[in-house]
C-alpha positions as CSV (number, residue, x, y, z in Angstrom):
1,M,-1.5,15.6,-11.9
2,Q,-2.0,18.7,-9.9
3,D,-1.2,17.2,-6.6
4,E,2.0,15.3,-7.5
5,L,4.4,17.3,-5.4
6,G,2.3,16.6,-2.3
7,F,3.3,12.8,-3.0
8,V,7.0,13.8,-3.2
9,D,6.8,15.9,-0.1
10,V,5.7,12.9,2.0
11,F,9.2,11.6,1.3
12,R,11.1,14.7,2.2
13,R,10.2,14.6,5.9
14,G,13.9,14.0,6.7
15,E,13.3,10.3,7.2
16,H,16.0,7.9,6.1
17,L,14.9,6.0,3.0
18,E,16.4,2.7,2.0
19,P,18.7,3.0,-0.9
20,E,16.4,1.2,-3.2
21,K,13.4,3.5,-2.2
22,A,15.6,6.5,-2.6
23,L,16.4,5.4,-6.1
24,L,12.8,4.9,-6.9
25,M,11.9,8.2,-5.4
26,A,14.6,9.8,-7.7
27,I,13.1,8.1,-10.8
28,L,9.6,9.3,-9.8
29,E,10.7,12.9,-9.0
30,D,12.5,13.1,-12.4
31,A,9.5,11.9,-14.4
32,I,7.3,14.3,-12.5
33,H,9.7,17.2,-13.1
34,S,10.0,16.5,-16.9
35,Y,6.2,16.1,-17.1
36,R,5.6,19.5,-15.6
37,K,8.5,21.4,-17.0
38,Y,8.1,20.1,-20.7
39,R,4.3,19.9,-21.0
40,A,4.4,23.2,-23.0
41,A,7.8,22.7,-24.8
42,R,8.0,23.9,-28.2
43,D,11.4,22.5,-29.1
44,R,11.9,19.0,-30.2
45,A,14.1,17.8,-27.2
46,G,11.5,19.3,-24.7
47,R,8.6,17.7,-26.4
48,E,10.4,14.3,-26.5
49,R,11.2,14.5,-22.7
50,F,7.5,15.3,-22.0
51,R,6.4,12.5,-24.3
52,E,8.6,10.0,-22.5
53,A,7.5,11.1,-19.1
54,E,4.0,11.1,-20.1
55,Q,4.1,7.6,-21.6
56,W,5.8,6.2,-18.5
57,I,3.3,7.6,-16.1
58,M,0.2,6.8,-18.1
59,E,1.3,3.3,-19.1
60,E,-1.1,0.7,-17.9
61,G,-0.7,-3.0,-17.4
62,D,3.2,-3.0,-17.4
63,D,4.8,-5.5,-15.2
64,R,8.3,-4.1,-15.7
65,L,10.2,-3.5,-12.4
66,F,10.5,0.1,-12.9
67,S,7.1,0.8,-14.4
68,F,5.2,3.8,-12.9
69,A,2.7,1.6,-11.1
70,N,5.4,-0.7,-9.5
71,V,7.4,2.3,-8.4
72,C,4.3,3.9,-6.8
73,E,3.4,0.7,-5.1
74,V,6.8,0.2,-3.6
75,L,6.8,3.8,-2.3
76,G,3.3,3.3,-0.8
77,L,1.7,5.6,-3.2
78,I,-1.6,5.1,-5.3
79,P,-0.7,5.4,-8.9
80,Q,-4.1,6.8,-10.0
């Protein structure tokens, strides 16, 4: 996940996003932030935040509306 900020930068070009896409982008940004910030956490709360973000990002075959794969698809990103 080394290039994840590059994906986020695509949507920071000052273009107006539809409210729904802006919400999805915020969800994705929060997950990426938590994944990166807490990956080496030693405290229980930090480890839990990392685990939740990692689980959401790595989950496969999930057809929930706000799954990582669906969020990426709506935003025009390739989840891999």
